[in-house]
C-alpha positions, 0 to 999 in steps of 0.5 A: 500500500502506498503511504499518503504523500508527505508520510514517506520515509527516505531511503534507497530504492529503484527510481525510474521515469515513465509516462503518467497514466490515467490510473496514476492521476489520484496519486499525482494529484495528492503529491502535487497538493502536499508538495505545494501546500507544504512549501507554501505553508498551508495549514492543510497541505492535502487540501491546497488548491481547493477544488482546482484540478491542475494535474488532471487538466494538464494530463488531459491536454496531452497525456504523452507529455505527462511523466511519473517518477516512481520509486520501487514502482510507486508514483513519487512525483510527476512532471508535465512538459509544455511547448 
């Protein structure tokens, strides 16, 4: 089971990058909110950005330009390329 974003322990593991799939969007969204919410000091990082849906809209714009970083096969981050 994947631990909630922000609750992972650091350590070593196999890291890879692959295309971000539709099934990864919930996890990518959680990581995105916690990362930005924590960085900007939001009191509830998981709720940062409210109902805005940055991850899904960027993925829908061009799924071929969406990438997942994985550790031991689990999504640990994402990135979206733009032109």
